[in-house]
BADOZA-858579 format. One line per field, with one value per residue (C-alpha): x, y, z. Coordinates in pm, 1 decimal. Example, Ala and Ser with C-alpha at 12.3 -4.5 7.8 and 13.67 -1.06 7.14 Angstrom:
REM residues 2
u = [1230.0	1367.0]
v = [-450.0	-106.0]
w = [780.0	714.0]
This chain:
REM residues 549
u = [0.0	111.6	21.7	16.4	-230.9	-482.5	-387.3	-25.4	187.9	173.4	511.7	502.3	755.9	1012.8	1249.2	1140.6	1202.6	932.1	664.6	456.2	460.9	152.3	48.7	217.5	136.2	251.3	267.5	201.5	144.9	-169.4	-516.5	-691.3	-956.1	-1136.2	-1084.4	-1208.1	-920.1	-1005.0	-1113.3	-842.0	-470.9	-325.3	-20.9	-196.0	-471.0	-221.6	-27.1	-330.2	-489.5	-160.0	-243.2	-602.2	-606.3	-410.1	-398.3	-331.1	26.3	280.8	645.6	850.7	1150.1	1365.7	1160.7	1045.0	682.2	525.3	186.8	18.6	-333.8	-273.7	-105.1	146.1	236.6	106.5	372.3	385.6	627.5	407.7	90.5	-79.6	-64.9	-143.6	-124.7	-442.0	-627.0	-914.0	-1257.8	-1153.1	-846.5	-593.9	-300.2	-418.8	-339.3	-537.9	-406.4	-531.8	-512.9	-600.8	-670.0	-488.0	-683.8	-827.6	-860.7	-1161.5	-1321.0	-1338.1	-1696.2	-1582.8	-1708.1	-1454.6	-1276.1	-1389.8	-1389.2	-1718.4	-1535.4	-1293.0	-1580.0	-1755.1	-1434.4	-1396.0	-1760.9	-1748.2	-1417.6	-1548.4	-1829.1	-1681.8	-1947.7	-1788.9	-1467.1	-1220.9	-863.0	-654.3	-908.9	-676.8	-659.1	-1036.5	-1066.6	-805.7	-941.1	-1242.1	-1358.4	-1340.8	-1418.7	-1496.8	-1332.5	-1423.7	-1483.1	-1112.5	-997.4	-1052.2	-918.9	-880.5	-866.0	-674.1	-686.0	-310.2	7.4	227.1	554.9	373.5	88.4	140.1	107.0	-247.6	-159.2	-461.0	-698.0	-800.6	-1110.4	-1395.6	-1652.4	-1939.2	-2179.0	-2138.4	-2069.1	-2246.7	-2595.5	-2464.9	-2293.8	-2584.8	-2821.4	-2630.2	-2274.4	-2211.5	-2313.4	-2120.4	-1824.6	-2029.7	-2227.2	-1952.5	-1937.4	-1563.8	-1653.9	-2000.1	-1922.8	-1543.7	-1532.7	-1747.1	-1521.4	-1653.9	-1450.0	-1109.3	-914.5	-564.0	-393.2	-564.4	-907.3	-1007.6	-1195.2	-1193.9	-1181.0	-1143.9	-1179.4	-871.3	-698.1	-645.7	-725.0	-723.8	-655.7	-694.1	-590.2	-826.0	-943.2	-1022.1	-669.6	-516.1	-160.3	128.8	-1.2	86.5	264.2	83.7	-265.5	-346.7	-193.5	-296.5	-211.4	-217.7	-225.8	-24.9	-7.3	242.8	584.6	735.8	429.4	477.1	838.4	724.9	478.8	754.6	982.0	693.3	617.0	274.4	379.6	627.2	746.7	715.8	643.3	901.2	642.6	457.5	681.2	947.2	1132.0	1480.9	1656.4	1430.8	1504.9	1881.1	1866.1	1657.0	1906.3	2190.5	2001.2	1871.1	2171.4	2070.2	1730.0	1565.7	1667.2	1689.6	1685.6	1710.1	1556.9	1611.7	1324.5	1096.6	953.7	940.1	890.8	762.7	512.5	207.5	86.8	-229.0	-166.0	-471.9	-339.6	-281.0	92.6	166.2	18.1	334.9	627.8	872.1	716.0	740.8	1105.5	1169.4	1020.4	1261.8	1561.9	1477.7	1474.9	1812.4	1735.1	2094.6	2114.9	1779.9	1867.6	2206.6	2078.9	1749.6	1821.4	2194.8	2244.7	2055.3	1782.6	1925.5	1796.4	1538.4	1549.3	1243.0	1007.3	1225.8	1451.9	1818.6	1741.6	1497.6	1656.5	1489.8	1647.6	1833.0	2144.5	2182.3	1843.3	1839.8	1911.0	1807.9	2071.4	1990.1	2020.4	1832.9	1945.0	1812.2	1485.1	1431.8	1510.0	1253.3	988.8	1067.2	1036.7	699.1	567.2	587.8	766.4	853.1	594.4	657.4	653.7	891.1	618.1	582.8	272.4	153.9	15.8	-330.1	-193.5	-234.9	20.2	239.7	94.3	63.0	-127.3	115.6	-27.4	98.9	10.0	-32.2	178.8	464.1	752.1	991.4	745.4	647.1	1014.8	1061.5	763.8	914.1	1253.1	1093.7	873.3	1188.2	1376.0	1086.6	1029.9	1382.3	1259.5	945.3	706.7	473.9	383.9	76.9	99.9	-227.3	-203.6	-461.4	-476.8	-362.9	-703.4	-860.1	-566.3	-560.1	-926.9	-1079.3	-835.1	-613.2	-859.2	-1119.8	-859.2	-948.0	-595.5	-522.5	-145.0	115.9	71.9	372.9	356.3	520.8	443.1	535.2	565.3	658.5	975.6	946.7	599.6	475.9	327.1	17.3	-215.0	-36.5	71.2	-185.9	-449.8	-726.9	-635.2	-728.1	-991.8	-1334.3	-1683.5	-1824.0	-1558.5	-1637.1	-1294.2	-1081.6	-733.5	-420.6	-327.5	-426.9	-251.7	-425.5	-107.3	-170.7	92.8	13.8	353.0	341.3	-3.2	140.5	445.0	257.7	20.0	275.6	572.7	392.7	336.0	706.3	842.4	1198.5	1391.9	1635.4	1359.6	1157.1	1456.0	1472.4	1107.9	1165.3	1452.7	1219.6	955.5	1211.2	1330.2	974.8	924.9	1242.5	1151.4	776.4	779.4	434.0	540.7	835.4	1081.4	1246.8	1423.1	1394.4	1320.8	1460.6	1226.4	1335.4	1205.6	1218.8	1161.8	1190.3	1492.8	1266.8	1087.4	1206.8	1089.1	983.4	1113.9	1098.2	1046.9	1125.7	825.1	445.6	385.9	431.1	586.2	255.3	174.2	410.9	301.5	264.3	645.6	679.2	803.7	942.2	1314.4]
v = [0.0	353.1	675.9	1011.4	1779.1	2579.9	2696.3	2806.2	2730.1	3037.8	3179.3	3316.3	3526.9	3338.1	3044.9	2794.5	2510.0	2649.0	2629.4	2312.3	2169.5	1957.0	2076.0	2039.7	2224.6	2061.3	2221.9	2021.6	2128.0	1932.5	1878.1	1538.6	1508.1	1255.5	1111.5	764.1	515.1	315.4	586.1	769.7	715.9	1050.5	1115.3	1394.2	1158.9	888.8	1136.7	1269.7	929.3	795.5	971.8	848.8	500.2	180.4	-66.6	-435.3	-419.9	-161.3	-130.6	48.4	279.4	-35.4	-132.9	-451.4	-556.3	-555.0	-578.6	-260.1	-370.1	-745.5	-970.8	-1144.0	-1163.1	-1488.4	-1706.7	-2053.4	-2140.7	-2031.4	-2173.8	-1838.4	-1897.3	-2226.1	-2328.1	-2483.1	-2563.6	-2329.5	-2459.9	-2382.5	-2603.2	-2320.5	-2297.7	-2065.3	-1961.1	-1889.2	-1621.8	-1573.1	-1245.7	-1184.1	-827.6	-691.4	-702.2	-371.8	-200.4	32.0	293.7	640.9	583.7	281.4	14.7	-270.3	-303.6	-647.5	-904.1	-756.1	-434.8	-632.1	-827.1	-503.1	-360.1	-680.2	-684.6	-321.6	-374.9	-680.9	-474.4	-295.7	-24.4	95.3	194.0	69.7	0.2	-193.6	-397.5	-698.0	-750.8	-776.7	-992.9	-1237.6	-1248.3	-1453.9	-1550.9	-1399.3	-1626.6	-1480.3	-1720.2	-1525.3	-1158.8	-1079.2	-1333.4	-1361.8	-1587.2	-1458.0	-1706.8	-1596.4	-1762.2	-1730.1	-1748.0	-1436.8	-1343.9	-1055.8	-1267.5	-1133.0	-768.3	-637.7	-303.6	-71.4	-343.0	-229.1	-232.3	9.5	81.1	-136.9	6.9	348.3	277.3	-44.9	104.9	398.1	157.8	-84.0	199.9	260.9	129.0	356.8	667.9	560.3	780.1	1092.1	959.3	812.8	949.5	1000.7	1305.6	1400.3	1349.6	1360.6	1447.1	1147.6	969.5	629.5	655.0	658.4	382.9	532.3	730.0	1044.9	1123.2	1404.7	1668.8	1961.8	2020.6	2342.8	2224.8	2305.3	2461.7	2244.8	1928.7	1913.5	1589.6	1528.2	1232.1	937.9	839.3	484.2	418.4	123.0	150.6	362.8	702.7	980.1	1284.3	1563.8	1658.1	1813.0	1802.1	2052.1	1984.7	2302.1	2296.2	2565.9	2477.6	2753.7	2639.9	2991.0	3073.5	2750.0	2844.3	3189.1	3031.2	2812.7	3112.7	3306.4	3022.3	2954.5	2593.8	2400.8	2159.8	2084.9	1723.3	1581.4	1360.9	1669.0	1963.9	2184.4	2093.8	1983.6	2285.6	2518.9	2326.6	2337.4	2714.4	2749.8	2545.5	2770.1	3080.4	2955.7	2763.2	2537.4	2691.9	2378.8	2018.1	1909.2	1549.8	1456.0	1113.9	932.4	708.5	529.5	853.0	861.1	1198.7	1149.1	1261.2	1052.1	1097.2	1025.9	723.0	797.4	1144.3	1188.2	1242.8	1063.8	737.6	709.0	559.5	765.0	1088.6	970.5	881.5	1217.6	1397.0	1214.0	1273.4	1645.6	1658.5	1733.3	1571.8	1574.0	1950.1	2006.2	1801.6	1971.7	2326.6	2302.7	2035.1	2054.7	1710.6	1543.2	1391.9	1097.7	1068.5	790.1	552.8	349.2	358.8	120.6	305.5	203.6	163.9	-115.6	-463.0	-531.5	-234.0	-324.4	-105.2	-221.4	-91.7	121.5	489.7	791.0	1064.9	1416.4	1420.8	1699.5	1589.1	1239.2	1381.3	1590.7	1295.1	1077.6	1347.2	1375.0	998.8	1008.0	1259.2	1577.0	1844.3	2202.3	2469.0	2838.3	2923.8	2638.8	2417.0	2086.0	1973.9	1643.2	1573.7	1681.4	2017.7	1950.1	2125.7	1924.9	2110.1	1935.1	2040.4	2018.5	1997.6	1966.9	2067.0	2444.6	2617.9	2365.6	2594.4	2317.9	2154.7	2488.3	2567.8	2227.0	2296.2	2623.1	2464.2	2175.4	2412.5	2584.0	2260.1	2105.7	2416.0	2366.3	2030.5	2184.4	2077.7	2329.2	2279.6	2464.8	2488.1	2455.7	2373.2	2296.6	2274.0	1925.4	1819.1	1891.0	1761.9	1423.2	1367.2	1479.0	1542.5	1237.5	993.2	1057.0	1087.2	1444.5	1561.8	1595.5	1563.5	1542.4	1527.6	1584.9	1424.3	1153.9	795.2	677.6	301.7	26.7	-185.8	-423.5	-296.8	-448.1	-156.8	-339.4	-55.9	194.1	-29.4	-307.1	-232.2	-353.1	-67.9	208.7	411.2	392.4	490.6	138.2	67.3	399.3	531.0	292.1	213.9	425.4	366.2	724.4	746.4	440.9	241.6	-97.8	-366.2	-736.1	-846.6	-583.3	-711.9	-1063.0	-946.5	-726.9	-1015.7	-1298.0	-1133.0	-1150.7	-1524.6	-1597.8	-1688.9	-1757.4	-1430.1	-1497.4	-1578.4	-1283.4	-1057.2	-1178.9	-1087.6	-746.0	-695.3	-760.4	-526.8	-246.9	-314.5	-276.1	37.4	197.9	115.6	181.8	473.1	437.6	754.1	991.1	915.8	1220.2	1154.7	995.5	1241.1	1284.2	1423.6	1724.5	1697.0	2016.9	1975.2	2199.7	2124.3	2012.7	1736.2	1377.1	1033.0	1107.9	832.5	901.1	583.0	681.2	487.1	499.2	418.6	766.4	854.3	940.4	567.5	572.2	911.1	768.9	760.5	1135.9	1322.9	1653.8	1632.8]
w = [0.0	-75.0	39.3	-152.2	508.6	1735.2	1990.7	2005.6	2307.2	2527.6	2619.2	2972.0	3153.1	3356.0	3297.7	3035.2	3277.8	3507.2	3239.3	3228.8	2878.6	2838.0	2490.1	2153.4	1831.2	1507.6	1165.1	847.6	487.0	400.0	543.8	522.5	253.8	478.3	825.8	733.8	776.7	462.6	217.8	22.9	79.4	177.6	394.8	586.8	699.3	788.1	1001.5	1191.5	1246.4	1379.9	1707.1	1725.8	1569.9	1604.4	1312.3	1367.8	1235.3	1127.4	1027.4	1292.8	1273.1	1241.0	930.6	1103.6	1113.4	1459.5	1628.1	1744.2	1836.0	1818.7	2071.8	1842.9	1475.7	1327.4	1165.6	1018.2	1297.3	1590.2	1439.0	1394.5	1018.8	846.1	482.9	346.3	26.5	-57.6	-159.9	-518.6	-486.5	-464.2	-227.4	46.4	400.1	713.4	948.1	1303.0	1493.6	1856.7	1966.3	2268.4	2590.7	2707.1	2367.3	2373.6	2156.6	2306.0	2428.1	2631.7	2390.5	2362.1	2028.4	1913.7	1638.6	1517.7	1432.9	1217.8	1063.4	965.9	811.5	608.9	494.5	384.1	205.8	20.5	-132.3	-435.1	-407.0	-81.5	-257.6	4.4	-96.0	-160.7	-353.6	-391.8	-14.4	18.2	-290.2	-162.5	195.9	97.6	447.4	796.6	1090.2	1432.3	1677.7	1991.8	2083.3	2045.1	1785.4	1411.1	1138.9	784.7	497.7	188.7	-151.7	-200.6	5.9	7.3	174.8	348.5	487.8	843.6	741.1	756.8	599.4	614.5	737.8	1084.3	1305.0	1236.4	1513.1	1394.4	1653.9	1488.7	1122.5	1023.9	993.6	788.8	551.1	521.3	428.1	103.6	53.2	-244.7	-51.0	259.9	161.9	225.5	523.9	740.5	1094.6	1043.4	834.9	963.6	1336.1	1345.4	1715.5	1816.3	2070.5	1960.7	1638.3	1804.5	1982.5	2009.4	2286.5	2157.7	2017.3	1784.5	1980.6	1740.8	1366.8	1171.5	808.9	606.4	906.5	1214.1	1408.9	1788.6	1973.5	2347.4	2556.4	2514.2	2864.6	2750.4	2617.6	2803.7	2674.8	2797.9	2907.4	2660.4	2802.8	2621.7	2733.2	2397.9	2050.9	1785.7	1422.3	1217.3	838.1	659.2	291.6	207.3	329.6	382.9	595.8	789.0	858.9	975.7	1219.8	1361.3	1417.8	1576.9	1816.7	1667.8	1604.4	1819.0	1552.8	1183.2	1096.8	859.3	694.9	564.8	633.4	485.8	166.1	254.3	105.4	304.0	623.9	558.3	512.1	827.7	1027.6	911.0	1024.8	1359.3	1492.1	1780.8	1845.9	1700.9	1647.4	1284.3	1162.2	794.0	739.5	407.2	323.0	79.5	-56.6	-434.6	-602.6	-954.4	-1214.7	-1289.8	-1645.9	-1844.2	-2061.5	-2273.5	-2364.9	-2739.5	-2682.9	-2353.5	-2479.7	-2694.6	-2501.6	-2710.7	-2585.9	-2225.5	-2279.0	-2442.8	-2141.8	-1914.6	-2143.0	-2148.2	-1766.7	-1607.1	-1274.3	-1149.1	-1199.0	-1028.0	-721.1	-693.3	-733.2	-544.3	-286.9	-225.6	-379.1	-92.2	-310.5	-512.4	-868.8	-912.8	-1208.5	-1107.5	-812.1	-605.3	-362.8	-324.3	49.2	-37.8	-47.9	-384.6	-563.1	-884.3	-924.0	-1287.2	-1401.3	-1717.0	-1660.6	-1867.2	-1835.2	-1952.9	-2334.6	-2511.9	-2858.1	-2805.0	-2663.0	-2975.6	-3200.3	-3023.8	-3058.2	-3429.3	-3460.3	-3280.9	-3536.3	-3327.7	-3532.8	-3427.2	-3509.3	-3584.4	-3210.9	-3124.0	-2976.2	-3156.3	-3342.2	-3480.1	-3827.6	-3710.8	-3602.4	-3230.0	-3008.8	-2772.9	-2474.5	-2136.7	-1828.2	-1534.2	-1180.0	-823.6	-468.3	-444.7	-180.8	-183.0	-270.2	-373.6	-613.2	-763.5	-822.4	-986.5	-1212.7	-1332.3	-1401.0	-1591.5	-1787.5	-1919.8	-1989.8	-2179.5	-2387.0	-2522.2	-2651.1	-2800.4	-2522.0	-2361.5	-1992.1	-1863.7	-1484.8	-1291.7	-921.5	-655.1	-273.8	-165.9	-31.9	-374.1	-577.4	-400.9	-316.4	-644.0	-927.2	-882.7	-728.9	-998.8	-1277.1	-1365.7	-1443.0	-1812.6	-1841.3	-1564.0	-1185.7	-959.0	-612.7	-401.2	-312.1	37.1	70.4	314.6	281.4	-15.9	-94.9	-421.9	-621.6	-740.3	-639.5	-864.5	-1157.0	-1204.2	-1467.5	-1235.8	-997.4	-1242.7	-1052.4	-1208.9	-1109.3	-1076.8	-810.9	-640.9	-747.4	-543.1	-678.0	-723.6	-1089.2	-1163.1	-1498.6	-1641.5	-1712.5	-1873.6	-1926.3	-1924.6	-1790.7	-1516.2	-1417.5	-1381.0	-1183.6	-938.5	-872.0	-846.8	-671.6	-334.7	-389.3	-425.8	-81.8	-200.9	-163.0	-449.1	-695.6	-575.0	-635.4	-996.6	-1041.9	-886.2	-1129.1	-1422.1	-1278.1	-1257.1	-1612.7	-1746.1	-1539.7	-1672.4	-2033.0	-2036.9	-1788.4	-1632.3	-1448.9	-1483.0	-1199.4	-1040.9	-708.0	-365.5	-89.4	256.1	520.0	725.1	1081.8	1287.0	1660.9	1965.4	2180.4	2464.4	2268.6	2285.7	2173.7	1814.2	1587.5	1211.6	1013.2	654.2	523.7	514.5	882.5	1027.3	1364.2	1544.7	1560.3	1859.0	1999.9	2352.0	2358.7	2294.8	2601.4	2723.5	2787.4]
């Protein structure tokens, strides 16, 4: 699975050490488009819900899978997982999870197997629009063993069978009736968006107690939380989509910290560190964050692989990363990060080559017009809409640089940006962009990119727009690989399959790879216990460990 965002601390007279610090204000650059855990995959939502929800499993800062709301990871060795033959005669597996004792929703209702059963039933109905669709298709049966134990039966065996990803309990006593009334309309009727401050929705160390749409989310300690007691009485997450404005709020004390997961571009953070000395703590966390451009594969020009290759050849990524990011963002050649054990260092690379880019465009039938912009035989201009998240200074700078580079190749880029909550929830999810879309994927270690590369994951209305293959990429061999790689338990053979996947990606260019990002975390000197992960499971999933030094 991949992901794609108010009260300030009062400064009183007297020594800082004498001031009680029981509140924390965090700045991020995006606001969630929804608060429902299973609808839309957006980093801003993942970050906020990390304080208020606990999934069954997650990858920690050590990149190892662990239980969060379950007692133990099921394995073939401990008997929690068992191979079996499905009723259809396939090789399958049954996986048993037992919820931790004492887990409760914020209204005191125990978190139970019925909450997992409801999440599974809703996910199995395509009209609901939950993702990832493949998980719910493969999990063909859920058995309630007892009030805290379930067994899931899958119709195939995968190396990641113990990871439940985004599958997590939903409060059936609140949500089931809303869903049953009309599964297709559930997206707009869920209590997560109509009653966001209802305590019954939250089972983490914090619960959402206040929402200012587009501006802030307030979280207070959850009195029903049975885990380690969190230090902060209240956490406020403030959305400031303009990164210079976010920096200004930090310096003015209106926010205490800027979350690295959704914060300042790295070059802005480096400059800030130079100016402020040791006023703040800075941590630069490399991770599985892939900056790229999705593109419409049914576009008259972008449907031609030669045009996609020409775009990449006309993009001087090494120069951009050096000039804008101080060389701290390594150039990407596919979506697989060199930090990932399945990265292929021998994959094909596309160095900057303007002459070759122009030759490919000529070959594809796009010839220069009188204004320098290329046209095809029908007289259509090679003009591409180019979108990203408005207010992100780094991305907007990248757009302007690319606009100039591509014009030298005869390609016109028309920049049109939107606020992140609109860009992700509407334009991308419903495939309304018309050319190029610049954003980042955040993934888990060895995360098979089925949701963004398999043709069955192209969002469409009959599936209520689930899926993350926004560009509409179709490749039969890629479909086979993204489906079968998880089924290969032998690491060496799986690595061979990953190598082939990366070769196809580098040749076909389902998206234009740019670079792999590092996150810049900016914390006050008095904050301790925050552990950046560098992958899709964000640091707030362990917020009960955050403390004042």
